[in-house]
C-alpha positions as CSV (number, residue, x, y, z in Angstrom):
1,M,75.9,76.5,107.6
2,K,77.7,78.8,105.2
3,T,80.6,80.7,106.5
4,R,83.0,83.1,104.8
5,F,86.4,83.6,106.5
6,N,88.7,86.6,106.2
7,R,91.9,85.1,104.8
8,L,94.0,88.0,106.2
9,F,93.7,86.5,109.6
10,C,97.1,84.9,110.5
11,S,97.3,82.0,112.9
12,A,98.4,84.2,115.8
13,A,95.5,86.6,115.2
14,L,93.0,83.7,115.2
15,A,94.4,82.3,118.4
16,A,94.2,85.7,120.1
17,L,90.6,86.3,118.9
18,A,89.7,82.9,120.3
19,G,91.0,84.0,123.6
20,T,93.7,81.4,124.0
21,A,97.1,80.2,122.9
22,V,97.3,77.5,120.4
23,A,96.7,73.9,121.7
24,A,97.3,74.6,125.4
25,E,95.8,71.5,127.2
26,P,95.2,71.2,130.9
27,K,97.5,68.9,132.8
28,A,94.9,66.2,133.0
29,M,92.1,65.6,130.5
30,L,88.5,65.0,131.6
31,G,88.2,61.5,133.1
32,F,92.0,60.9,133.0
33,S,94.6,61.0,135.7
34,A,97.8,63.0,134.9
35,T,99.7,59.8,134.1
36,S,97.0,58.3,131.9
37,T,96.6,61.7,130.1
38,Q,100.2,61.4,128.8
39,V,99.6,57.8,127.7
40,E,96.5,58.9,125.8
41,R,98.2,61.8,124.1
42,D,101.0,59.5,122.9
43,L,98.3,57.1,121.6
44,E,96.6,59.9,119.7
45,G,99.8,60.9,118.1
46,R,100.3,57.3,116.8
47,F,96.6,57.3,115.6
48,D,97.2,60.5,113.7
49,A,100.3,59.1,112.0
50,G,98.2,56.2,110.6
51,L,95.8,58.4,108.7
52,S,96.2,58.9,104.9
53,A,94.5,61.4,102.7
54,A,95.5,59.3,99.6
55,A,93.7,56.2,101.1
56,I,90.6,58.4,101.8
57,R,90.5,59.7,98.3
58,E,90.8,56.3,96.7
59,R,88.0,55.0,99.0
60,L,85.7,57.8,97.9
61,R,86.5,57.2,94.2
62,L,85.4,53.6,94.5
63,M,82.3,54.0,96.7
64,A,80.9,56.9,94.7
65,A,81.4,55.3,91.4
66,E,77.7,54.3,90.8
67,P,74.2,55.2,92.1
68,N,74.1,54.2,95.8
69,Q,70.5,54.4,97.0
70,V,68.8,51.8,99.1
71,G,68.1,48.6,97.0
72,S,70.7,49.4,94.4
73,P,73.4,46.9,93.5
74,H,76.1,49.4,94.4
75,D,74.6,49.9,97.8
76,K,75.1,46.2,98.6
77,A,78.5,46.2,96.9
78,N,79.6,49.1,99.2
79,A,78.4,47.2,102.2
80,E,80.4,44.1,101.2
81,F,83.5,46.3,100.5
82,T,83.1,48.0,103.9
83,L,82.8,44.6,105.6
84,A,85.9,43.3,103.9
85,Q,87.9,46.3,104.9
86,F,87.0,46.2,108.5
87,R,87.9,42.5,108.7
88,A,91.2,43.1,106.9
89,W,92.0,45.8,109.6
90,G,91.4,43.3,112.4
91,W,87.9,44.1,113.5
92,D,85.2,41.5,114.3
93,A,82.7,42.6,111.7
94,H,79.4,41.4,110.3
95,I,76.4,42.6,108.3
96,E,72.9,42.9,109.8
97,V,70.1,42.8,107.3
98,F,66.7,44.6,107.8
99,N,63.8,44.5,105.4
100,V,62.1,47.8,105.3
101,L,59.3,49.5,103.3
102,Y,61.1,51.6,100.7
103,P,58.9,52.9,97.9
104,T,60.4,53.7,94.5
105,P,58.8,55.4,91.5
106,R,56.7,53.3,89.1
107,A,55.3,56.2,87.1
108,E,55.5,59.9,87.5
109,G,54.8,63.1,85.5
110,L,54.3,66.8,85.9
111,E,52.6,69.1,83.3
112,L,51.5,72.7,83.1
113,L,48.1,73.1,81.5
114,G,46.6,76.1,79.8
115,P,47.7,78.4,77.0
116,H,51.4,77.7,77.5
117,P,51.6,74.0,78.3
118,F,54.9,72.4,79.5
119,K,55.9,68.9,80.4
120,A,58.7,68.5,82.9
121,T,61.4,65.8,82.1
122,L,62.2,65.2,85.8
123,T,65.7,64.2,84.9
124,E,69.3,65.5,85.3
125,P,71.4,65.3,82.2
126,A,75.1,64.8,82.3
127,I,77.4,67.7,83.1
128,P,80.4,68.3,80.8
129,G,83.6,67.3,82.6
130,D,81.8,65.2,85.2
131,D,82.2,61.6,84.1
132,S,80.2,60.2,87.0
133,S,77.1,62.2,86.0
134,A,77.0,60.4,82.7
135,H,76.6,57.0,84.5
136,Q,73.2,57.3,86.2
137,S,71.9,53.9,85.1
138,G,70.0,52.4,88.0
139,G,69.7,55.7,89.8
140,L,66.4,57.4,90.9
141,P,64.8,60.1,88.8
142,A,63.2,63.2,90.4
143,Y,61.6,61.6,93.5
144,V,60.9,62.0,97.2
145,A,60.3,58.9,99.4
146,Y,57.1,58.4,101.4
147,G,55.0,61.0,99.6
148,G,51.6,59.7,98.6
149,D,50.5,58.2,95.3
150,G,48.1,60.3,93.2
151,D,46.9,61.4,89.8
152,V,45.6,65.0,90.3
153,T,44.8,68.0,88.2
154,A,44.2,71.3,90.1
155,P,44.9,75.0,90.2
156,L,48.5,75.9,91.1
157,I,49.4,78.2,93.9
158,Y,52.9,79.5,95.1
159,V,53.5,79.3,98.8
160,N,57.1,80.6,99.1
161,Y,59.0,78.2,101.4
162,G,55.7,76.6,102.5
163,M,56.4,77.2,106.2
164,P,53.7,78.2,108.8
165,A,54.4,81.9,108.4
166,D,53.8,81.6,104.7
167,Y,50.3,80.2,105.3
168,D,49.6,83.0,107.7
169,A,50.5,85.5,104.9
170,L,48.3,83.6,102.4
171,Q,45.4,83.9,104.9
172,R,45.8,87.6,105.2
173,L,45.8,87.8,101.4
174,G,42.4,86.0,101.4
175,L,43.8,82.9,99.7
176,D,44.0,79.3,100.7
177,V,45.4,76.1,99.2
178,K,42.4,73.8,99.6
179,G,42.0,71.6,96.5
180,K,45.1,73.1,94.9
181,I,48.6,72.0,94.0
182,V,51.2,74.0,95.9
183,I,54.6,74.9,94.6
184,A,57.2,75.7,97.3
185,R,60.9,76.4,97.1
186,Y,63.5,74.6,99.1
187,G,64.9,76.3,102.2
188,A,63.8,77.9,105.5
189,G,62.8,74.5,106.9
190,W,63.0,70.8,106.5
191,R,61.8,69.4,103.2
192,G,59.1,67.1,104.8
193,L,57.3,70.0,106.5
194,K,56.4,71.6,103.1
195,P,54.1,68.8,101.8
196,K,52.9,68.0,105.4
197,L,51.7,71.6,106.0
198,A,50.3,71.7,102.5
199,Q,48.3,68.5,103.2
200,E,47.1,69.8,106.5
201,H,45.8,73.0,104.8
202,G,43.9,70.9,102.2
203,A,46.2,70.8,99.2
204,V,46.1,67.9,96.8
205,G,49.7,67.9,95.6
206,C,53.1,69.5,96.3
207,I,55.9,70.5,94.0
208,I,59.2,71.5,95.5
209,Y,61.8,73.3,93.5
210,S,65.3,74.8,94.1
211,D,65.3,78.6,93.5
212,P,68.6,79.9,92.1
213,A,68.5,82.6,94.8
214,D,69.2,80.0,97.4
215,D,71.7,77.5,96.0
216,G,72.0,78.4,92.3
217,Y,73.4,81.3,90.3
218,G,72.2,83.7,93.0
219,A,74.8,82.2,95.4
220,G,77.6,81.7,92.9
221,D,78.6,80.3,89.6
222,A,76.6,77.3,88.6
223,Y,78.2,73.9,87.9
224,P,80.4,73.2,86.0
225,A,81.8,76.8,85.9
226,G,81.3,76.9,89.7
227,A,80.0,74.7,92.5
228,Y,76.3,75.8,92.6
229,R,73.1,74.1,91.4
230,P,72.8,74.3,87.6
231,E,69.5,74.8,85.8
232,T,68.9,71.1,85.6
233,G,69.8,70.3,89.2
234,L,67.1,69.0,91.5
235,Q,66.9,67.8,95.1
236,R,65.7,64.4,96.0
237,G,64.9,63.4,99.6
238,S,62.5,62.0,102.0
239,V,59.2,63.5,103.2
240,Q,58.6,60.9,105.9
241,D,57.1,62.6,108.9
242,L,60.3,62.3,110.8
243,P,59.4,64.5,113.8
244,V,56.7,61.9,114.6
245,E,58.9,58.8,114.2
246,P,61.9,57.8,112.1
247,G,62.6,54.2,110.8
248,D,60.5,51.7,108.9
249,P,56.9,53.0,108.8
250,L,55.5,49.5,109.1
251,T,57.5,48.4,112.2
252,P,57.0,51.3,114.6
253,G,59.1,51.0,117.7
254,Y,60.7,47.7,116.9
255,G,63.2,46.3,114.5
256,A,62.3,45.3,110.9
257,V,63.9,41.9,111.3
258,E,62.8,38.6,109.6
259,G,59.4,37.6,110.9
260,A,58.6,41.0,112.6
261,P,54.9,42.0,112.4
262,R,54.1,44.7,109.9
263,I,51.2,47.1,110.3
264,P,49.0,47.7,107.2
265,L,50.3,50.5,104.9
266,A,47.1,52.5,105.4
267,E,47.9,52.7,109.2
268,A,51.4,54.0,108.8
269,K,51.6,57.4,110.6
270,T,54.6,58.8,108.8
271,I,53.6,58.4,105.2
272,L,51.9,61.5,103.5
273,K,48.7,61.2,101.6
274,I,49.4,63.7,98.7
275,P,51.8,63.3,95.8
276,V,55.1,65.2,96.0
277,L,57.6,65.9,93.3
278,P,60.9,67.8,93.2
279,V,61.9,69.8,90.1
280,S,64.9,71.9,89.0
281,W,64.6,75.7,88.7
282,G,64.8,75.3,85.0
283,E,61.6,73.2,84.9
284,A,59.9,75.1,87.7
285,R,60.2,78.4,85.8
286,P,57.4,77.8,83.3
287,F,55.0,76.9,86.2
288,L,55.9,80.0,88.2
289,A,55.9,82.3,85.1
290,A,52.3,81.2,84.3
291,L,50.9,82.2,87.6
292,G,48.6,85.2,87.9
293,G,46.9,86.6,91.0
294,P,48.6,88.9,93.5
295,V,52.2,89.8,93.2
296,A,54.1,87.7,95.7
297,P,55.3,89.5,98.9
298,R,58.8,90.9,98.7
299,G,60.3,88.1,100.8
300,W,58.8,85.5,98.5
301,R,60.6,86.6,95.4
302,G,63.6,84.5,94.3
303,A,66.2,85.0,91.6
304,L,64.3,83.8,88.5
305,P,63.9,86.5,85.8
306,I,60.1,86.7,86.3
307,T,57.6,88.6,88.4
308,Y,56.6,86.2,91.1
309,H,52.9,85.8,91.5
310,V,50.9,83.8,94.1
311,G,48.3,82.3,91.7
312,G,45.6,80.3,93.2
313,S,43.2,80.4,90.3
314,G,43.4,80.1,86.5
315,V,46.4,78.1,85.6
316,S,46.4,74.4,86.6
317,A,48.9,71.6,86.7
318,H,48.7,67.8,86.5
319,M,50.7,65.6,88.8
320,L,51.2,61.8,88.6
321,V,53.1,59.8,91.2
322,L,52.7,56.0,91.4
323,S,55.2,54.0,93.5
324,N,56.2,50.4,94.1
325,W,55.4,50.0,97.8
326,D,57.6,47.0,98.4
327,Q,60.3,46.0,100.9
328,K,64.0,46.3,100.3
329,P,67.0,45.1,102.3
330,L,69.2,47.3,104.4
331,Y,72.8,46.3,105.0
332,D,74.2,47.7,108.3
333,V,77.9,46.9,108.7
334,I,78.8,46.5,112.4
335,A,82.5,46.2,113.5
336,V,83.5,45.5,117.1
337,M,86.8,45.7,119.0
338,K,86.4,44.3,122.4
339,G,87.5,46.4,125.4
340,A,90.2,45.1,127.7
341,R,89.0,46.7,131.0
342,E,85.2,47.2,130.6
343,P,84.1,45.0,127.7
344,D,80.4,45.6,128.6
345,K,80.7,49.4,128.2
346,W,80.4,50.4,124.5
347,V,81.6,53.5,122.6
348,V,79.5,53.5,119.4
349,R,80.6,55.4,116.3
350,G,78.5,55.8,113.2
351,N,78.1,57.3,109.7
352,H,75.7,56.3,107.0
353,R,76.7,55.0,103.6
354,D,73.6,55.3,101.3
355,G,73.0,58.3,99.1
356,W,70.3,59.5,96.8
357,V,72.4,59.0,93.7
358,F,76.2,58.9,94.0
359,G,76.4,60.6,97.4
360,A,80.0,61.7,97.3
361,E,79.6,64.5,99.8
362,D,76.4,63.3,101.5
363,P,77.2,60.8,103.0
364,L,80.4,59.2,101.7
365,S,82.7,62.1,102.7
366,G,81.9,61.1,106.3
367,Q,81.9,57.4,105.7
368,I,85.4,57.4,104.2
369,A,86.8,59.3,107.3
370,L,85.1,56.8,109.6
371,M,86.7,53.9,107.7
372,E,90.1,55.6,107.9
373,E,89.7,55.9,111.7
374,A,89.0,52.2,111.8
375,R,92.0,51.4,109.7
376,S,94.3,53.4,112.0
377,I,92.8,51.9,115.2
378,G,93.3,48.5,113.7
379,A,96.9,49.3,113.2
380,L,97.2,50.3,116.8
381,A,95.6,47.0,117.8
382,R,98.2,45.0,115.8
383,T,100.8,46.4,118.2
384,G,99.1,44.8,121.1
385,W,97.1,47.8,122.3
386,R,93.4,47.4,123.2
387,P,90.8,50.0,124.1
388,A,89.6,49.9,127.7
389,R,86.0,49.9,126.7
390,T,84.5,48.2,123.7
391,L,84.5,50.0,120.3
392,V,81.5,49.5,118.0
393,Y,81.9,51.1,114.5
394,A,78.7,51.2,112.4
395,S,78.2,51.9,108.7
396,W,74.5,52.6,108.4
397,D,72.3,51.9,105.4
398,G,69.0,53.7,104.7
399,E,69.6,57.0,106.5
400,E,68.4,59.1,103.6
401,P,64.8,57.8,103.4
402,G,64.3,58.1,107.2
403,L,67.2,57.1,109.4
404,L,66.2,53.5,108.6
405,G,69.3,51.5,109.3
406,S,70.3,53.1,112.5
407,T,66.7,53.2,113.9
408,E,66.0,49.5,113.1
409,W,69.4,48.5,114.6
410,A,68.8,50.6,117.7
411,E,65.3,49.3,118.2
412,T,66.4,45.7,117.7
413,H,69.3,46.0,120.2
414,A,67.5,48.5,122.5
415,R,67.9,46.7,125.8
416,E,71.5,45.8,125.2
417,L,72.4,49.4,124.1
418,Q,70.7,50.9,127.2
419,N,72.7,48.6,129.4
420,K,76.0,49.0,127.7
421,A,76.3,52.1,125.4
422,V,78.3,55.0,127.1
423,V,78.2,57.4,124.1
424,Y,77.2,57.5,120.5
425,I,79.4,59.6,118.1
426,N,77.9,60.6,114.7
427,T,79.1,62.3,111.6
428,D,77.5,62.7,108.2
429,G,78.6,64.7,105.1
430,N,81.7,66.8,105.6
431,N,83.7,69.4,103.7
432,R,86.1,72.2,103.9
433,G,85.4,74.9,106.6
434,V,84.7,75.5,110.3
435,L,83.8,73.0,113.0
436,S,80.2,72.9,114.2
437,A,78.4,70.4,116.5
438,E,75.4,69.4,118.5
439,T,76.0,67.4,121.7
440,S,74.4,66.1,124.8
441,Y,75.1,68.6,127.6
442,S,77.2,66.1,129.5
443,L,79.6,65.7,126.6
444,R,80.4,69.3,125.9
445,R,83.5,69.5,127.9
446,L,84.9,66.3,126.3
447,F,84.2,67.8,122.9
448,D,85.8,71.1,123.9
449,E,89.0,69.4,125.1
450,A,89.3,67.0,122.2
451,T,88.9,69.7,119.5
452,S,91.6,71.8,121.1
453,T,94.2,69.3,120.0
454,V,93.3,69.0,116.3
455,T,95.0,71.5,114.0
456,D,93.0,73.3,111.3
457,P,94.9,72.8,108.0
458,E,94.1,76.2,106.7
459,T,95.0,78.4,109.6
460,G,97.4,76.4,111.8
461,V,95.3,76.9,115.0
462,S,93.2,74.3,116.6
463,V,89.8,73.6,115.0
464,R,88.3,74.7,118.4
465,D,90.0,78.1,118.3
466,R,89.1,78.7,114.7
467,A,85.4,77.9,115.5
468,L,85.6,80.3,118.5
469,A,87.0,83.0,116.2
470,A,84.3,82.5,113.6
471,M,81.6,82.8,116.3
472,Q,82.9,86.1,117.4
473,V,83.0,87.4,113.8
474,R,79.4,86.2,113.2
475,G,78.2,87.8,116.4
476,L,79.3,91.2,115.0
477,A,77.2,90.9,111.9
478,S,74.2,93.3,111.6
479,D,71.9,90.3,111.0
480,A,73.3,88.2,113.9
481,T,70.7,86.2,115.7
482,P,70.4,86.3,119.5
483,E,71.9,82.9,119.7
484,Q,74.9,84.0,117.6
485,K,75.4,87.0,119.8
486,T,75.3,84.8,122.9
487,W,77.8,82.4,121.4
488,A,80.1,85.3,120.5
489,K,80.1,86.5,124.1
490,I,80.9,83.0,125.4
491,A,83.7,82.7,122.8
492,R,85.1,86.1,123.8
493,D,84.9,85.4,127.5
494,G,86.8,82.1,127.3
495,G,84.0,79.5,128.0
496,D,83.8,76.1,126.4
497,L,83.2,75.9,122.7
498,P,79.4,76.6,122.2
499,V,77.6,73.8,120.4
500,G,74.0,73.3,119.4
501,D,71.2,71.2,120.8
502,L,70.4,67.7,119.5
503,G,67.3,67.6,117.3
504,S,67.1,65.2,114.4
505,G,68.2,64.7,110.8
506,S,70.9,62.1,111.2
507,D,71.7,58.8,112.7
508,Y,72.2,60.0,116.3
509,T,68.4,60.4,116.6
510,P,67.4,56.9,117.8
511,F,70.3,56.8,120.2
512,V,69.6,60.0,122.1
513,Q,65.9,60.7,121.4
514,H,64.5,57.1,121.8
515,L,67.1,55.3,124.0
516,G,68.6,58.1,126.0
517,I,72.2,57.5,125.1
518,A,74.5,60.6,125.3
519,S,75.5,61.6,121.8
520,I,77.7,63.9,119.7
521,N,77.0,65.0,116.1
522,F,79.6,67.1,114.3
523,G,81.4,68.0,111.1
524,F,83.2,70.7,109.1
525,A,81.5,73.0,106.6
526,G,81.0,76.5,105.3
527,E,83.8,76.7,102.7
528,G,83.4,73.5,100.7
529,Q,80.7,74.3,98.2
530,S,78.5,71.2,98.2
531,G,75.1,72.7,99.0
532,G,74.4,73.5,95.4
533,V,74.5,69.8,94.4
534,Y,72.8,68.5,97.6
535,H,70.8,65.3,96.9
536,S,71.3,65.6,93.2
537,A,73.0,63.5,90.5
538,Y,75.8,66.1,90.6
539,D,77.0,65.2,94.1
540,T,79.9,63.2,92.5
541,F,83.5,62.4,93.2
542,E,84.5,65.0,90.5
543,H,82.5,67.7,92.2
544,F,83.7,66.8,95.7
545,E,87.4,66.7,94.8
546,R,87.1,70.0,92.9
547,F,84.9,72.1,95.2
548,S,84.2,70.4,98.6
549,D,87.6,69.3,100.0
550,P,90.5,69.5,97.5
551,G,93.3,67.4,98.8
552,F,90.9,65.7,101.3
553,A,92.5,67.7,104.2
554,Y,89.2,68.0,106.1
555,S,88.5,64.3,105.6
556,V,91.7,63.7,107.6
557,V,90.7,66.4,110.2
558,L,87.3,64.8,110.6
559,A,89.0,61.4,111.3
560,K,91.4,63.0,113.7
561,T,88.6,64.7,115.6
562,A,86.3,61.7,115.7
563,G,89.2,59.4,116.6
564,R,90.1,61.5,119.7
565,L,86.5,61.5,120.8
566,V,86.3,57.7,120.4
567,L,89.6,56.9,122.0
568,R,89.1,59.3,125.0
569,A,85.6,57.9,125.6
570,A,87.0,54.4,125.4
571,N,90.1,54.9,127.5
572,A,89.3,57.4,130.2
573,D,89.7,56.1,133.8
574,L,86.3,57.6,134.5
575,A,83.7,58.0,131.7
576,P,84.4,61.6,130.5
577,F,81.1,63.3,131.4
578,Q,80.7,66.8,133.0
579,F,77.3,67.9,134.2
580,A,77.5,71.6,135.0
581,D,76.5,72.4,131.4
582,L,73.4,70.3,131.8
583,A,72.4,72.2,135.0
584,S,73.1,75.7,133.6
585,S,71.4,75.0,130.2
586,V,68.2,73.7,131.8
587,A,68.2,76.6,134.2
588,A,68.5,79.1,131.3
589,Q,65.8,77.3,129.3
590,T,63.4,77.4,132.3
591,E,63.7,81.1,132.4
592,E,63.2,81.2,128.6
593,L,59.9,79.4,129.1
594,K,58.7,81.9,131.7
595,K,59.5,84.7,129.3
596,L,57.8,82.9,126.5
597,V,54.5,82.8,128.5
598,A,54.8,86.4,129.4
599,T,55.6,87.7,125.9
600,G,52.9,85.5,124.4
601,R,50.3,86.9,126.9
602,E,51.4,90.4,126.1
603,H,51.2,89.7,122.3
604,A,47.7,88.2,122.6
605,V,46.4,91.1,124.7
606,T,47.9,93.7,122.3
607,Q,46.6,91.9,119.2
608,D,43.1,91.6,120.7
609,R,43.1,95.4,121.4
610,L,44.1,96.1,117.8
611,L,41.4,93.7,116.4
612,D,38.8,95.5,118.6
613,Q,39.9,98.9,117.2
614,K,39.8,97.6,113.6
615,A,43.5,98.6,113.3
616,F,44.5,95.9,110.8
617,A,41.8,97.0,108.4
618,L,42.9,100.7,108.8
619,A,46.6,99.8,108.2
620,D,46.0,97.6,105.2
621,D,46.1,98.8,101.6
622,P,42.4,98.9,100.6
623,T,43.2,97.9,97.0
624,L,44.6,94.6,98.0
625,S,42.7,91.6,99.4
626,S,43.7,91.0,103.0
627,G,42.2,90.1,106.3
628,P,43.1,90.3,110.0
629,P,44.9,87.6,112.0
630,E,43.0,85.2,114.1
631,R,42.6,85.9,117.8
632,E,44.9,84.0,120.2
633,S,44.0,82.6,123.6
634,I,45.6,84.5,126.5
635,A,48.0,82.5,128.7
636,P,47.0,81.7,132.3
637,T,49.5,81.8,135.1
638,L,51.6,78.6,134.9
639,D,53.2,77.3,138.1
640,F,56.9,76.6,137.5
641,A,57.7,75.8,141.1
642,A,58.4,72.1,140.6
643,L,60.7,72.8,137.7
644,D,62.5,75.6,139.6
645,G,63.1,73.2,142.5
646,A,64.4,70.4,140.3
647,V,66.8,72.9,138.6
648,T,68.1,74.0,142.0
649,R,68.8,70.4,143.1
650,L,70.3,69.5,139.7
651,T,72.7,72.5,139.9
652,A,73.9,71.4,143.4
653,S,74.2,67.7,142.4
654,A,76.0,68.5,139.1
655,H,78.6,70.7,140.8
656,A,79.2,68.2,143.5
657,Y,79.8,65.4,141.0
658,D,82.0,67.5,138.8
659,Q,84.2,68.4,141.7
660,A,84.5,64.8,142.9
661,A,85.3,63.6,139.4
662,A,88.0,66.2,139.0
663,T,89.9,64.8,142.0
664,A,89.3,61.1,141.6
665,P,89.7,59.9,138.0
666,T,91.2,56.5,138.7
667,A,90.3,53.3,137.0
668,D,89.3,51.5,140.2
669,R,86.8,54.2,141.3
670,G,85.9,54.9,137.7
671,A,84.5,51.4,137.0
672,A,82.1,51.7,139.9
673,A,80.9,55.2,139.0
674,D,80.7,54.2,135.3
675,A,77.8,51.9,136.0
676,L,75.8,54.8,137.3
677,L,77.0,57.3,134.6
678,Q,76.3,55.0,131.7
679,G,72.5,55.2,132.1
680,L,72.3,58.8,133.4
681,E,71.1,60.3,130.1
682,Q,68.3,57.7,130.2
683,T,66.9,59.4,133.3
684,L,66.2,62.4,131.2
685,T,63.7,60.4,129.1
686,D,60.0,59.5,129.8
687,P,58.6,56.2,128.6
688,E,55.3,57.9,127.7
689,G,57.2,60.2,125.3
690,L,56.1,63.5,123.8
691,P,52.4,64.3,122.9
692,G,51.4,62.6,119.7
693,R,54.8,61.1,119.1
694,P,55.7,58.7,122.0
695,W,58.7,57.4,120.1
696,Y,60.5,60.6,121.1
697,R,61.2,60.2,124.8
698,H,63.8,62.8,125.7
699,L,62.3,65.7,127.7
700,I,65.3,68.0,127.5
701,Y,65.8,68.2,123.7
702,A,63.9,66.9,120.7
703,P,63.2,67.9,117.1
704,G,60.3,70.3,116.9
705,L,57.1,69.2,115.3
706,L,57.4,72.3,113.0
707,T,61.1,72.6,112.8
708,G,62.0,69.1,111.4
709,Y,65.7,68.8,112.2
710,G,65.9,71.8,114.5
711,A,65.9,71.2,118.2
712,K,63.3,72.3,120.8
713,T,64.6,72.4,124.3
714,L,62.3,71.3,127.2
715,P,60.1,70.3,124.3
716,G,57.1,69.0,126.2
717,V,56.6,72.3,128.0
718,R,57.8,74.6,125.1
719,E,55.6,73.2,122.4
720,A,52.6,73.1,124.6
721,I,53.1,76.8,125.4
722,E,53.6,77.6,121.7
723,G,50.4,75.7,120.9
724,R,48.5,77.4,123.8
725,R,47.7,74.0,125.3
726,W,47.9,75.2,128.9
727,S,46.9,72.0,130.8
728,E,49.4,70.1,128.7
729,A,52.1,72.7,129.6
730,S,51.4,72.2,133.3
731,A,51.6,68.4,133.0
732,F,54.9,68.6,131.3
733,I,56.3,71.0,133.8
734,A,55.8,68.3,136.4
735,R,57.1,65.5,134.1
736,T,60.2,67.4,133.2
737,A,60.9,68.2,136.8
738,A,60.6,64.5,137.6
739,V,63.3,63.4,135.1
740,L,65.6,66.2,136.4
741,E,65.1,64.9,140.0
742,A,65.9,61.4,138.8
743,A,69.1,62.7,137.1
744,S,70.1,64.4,140.3
745,A,69.6,61.3,142.4
746,R,71.8,59.3,139.9
747,L,74.5,62.0,140.1
748,D,74.4,62.0,143.9
749,Q,74.9,58.2,143.9
750,A,77.9,58.6,141.6
751,T,79.4,61.3,143.8
752,G,79.1,59.0,146.7
753,V,81.0,56.3,144.9
754,L,83.8,58.7,144.1
755,T,84.1,60.3,147.6
756,K,83.5,57.4,150.0
């Protein structure tokens, strides 16, 4: 998310725009009595006082000093450093080792053939003034993990961002990618979808480059003059088929521990078959400039000083990717502080530690804040304080190639986590800017309350109020999306801070999507200029300190915010859940599905009429090769009665519980209710999972098959409707209604405990 803020806003104006005075908390916090609220506020003040920007800075300098990818010596050294720090701060800490399939390049090459041959170097030379970038020994070259091996020569074709709409446009141009090497630019969708869709359309290779329009000189001055991607900068990453299943591809659904069975490499569902390589815009330019064929559609044209053509015939390219398909160790650092009142109820806090090269912003800017939280909590414990529930702090390894460390740990400890984990709180990369988040619906009120007590260092208002102000400003923009306009209205009308839905893309995924553990994922961004060096050798300590978070003020703010969430979830008399948001969100999403069916039916009928009238042929430019779209099946009438009934019951049950909880947040009643609340998110999952990807079990939100990280709500029903699989849609209406009924029954039990 990139945000620009008007610096003329004063603190008072921001607070007024957010619709509230600065940091005005209710008398009692969610889950707390009035007395325990004051105790908790005092504790949070002592926690804040223990945080140090200088300590955070020094930690980043040490941990980002060398290449830090899975299997590197510095990755292990960082794990041992983290372990030693946790132990020094009084935590019971250990390292859990998992052995996972992690391919690394053995040989690779990329050449343009024809009258103007060119051979890509696939390297990132040092940047003047950035000492770290000159010390890449042991780092990875241009590479993406879990693409296929291959040695292919084929015609080159440009596919814009390589998303589904781009293939529809190619089809109308009379072109296809079968037997060709595609070149796509980063952006508009998750990286792994680009080669996956290319493979599904018959391509034999995929090149991904960073166009300067998106994160280079088209966005701002290039590094080192400014923060954005230089001519030699390239984006590494993973192309594992994450929307099908994260984690070690050879141990699907269970932990990659010593002695675990491994499936054959050929049977792994999440590894692509075609070779994939990333390149910088400087090395992509000769390939794009050599293309002929039709001029690319207007929306396909980037910022390179060339005429963008689609190609498809004539000029060819040669790709070579050969990998070492061996196993490497992961080092998850797990630190525990046992709870005094409910030791078998866990609050889990995580951030990953591995990067693609140095990884200063992604992920170490979040890791150093997590460690500072642990240091301050350790200092509190030395005074004799203990959390009411057990704290589990996790420094994950292997997130970048496919959420490996968190997934293998969660799968290994699945039963214990489902019995004990109350909440999982996640962060990742962090920089200067505005708060944003995705949460389980039951945790939105907790997040709203906690963020109202953290002061934004640039404006003096709470980070919540600043975010509300930013939402209202975005909602006024001429290009505001419907969601942004909705959020602006909520912000204006004084509702809780709007947050996003949980999809995937970071380490919360196995907890919420596979195990059904309520989760929060959040961070600060929009002003720290880190996107231009994302996953490159220039994501260094020097770049971060200069452009992402000078003074490390937002590292401290991240620690303050996460610390409040952790401490409140651990210490509340009654686990701090609120369920009205769950009921209202599902009700709104059900109405969206009904509209989706109706508008889809109308679109299909209208398109069929235009096809019958030859309207597309009449409207097209006859000098350009193009064709009509394919016919769409017309939606039948779907029966939503079961889902409507489940939503009605959930609404009543949620309001009854929330009212009971507001009047009875005492520790004696809370302990009994907690046993029911702890597993409530699990009632929203289905053991059979989603079609074609049973690892994903959550029926209220999940990453979309064609969105990658982005969430789909009521995904079983929604994706079936979008794919025009009508019998599947009907089946998932019933299955989704069933999990909502189960959640209502659990809520009714908890309400009974609180009111008897």
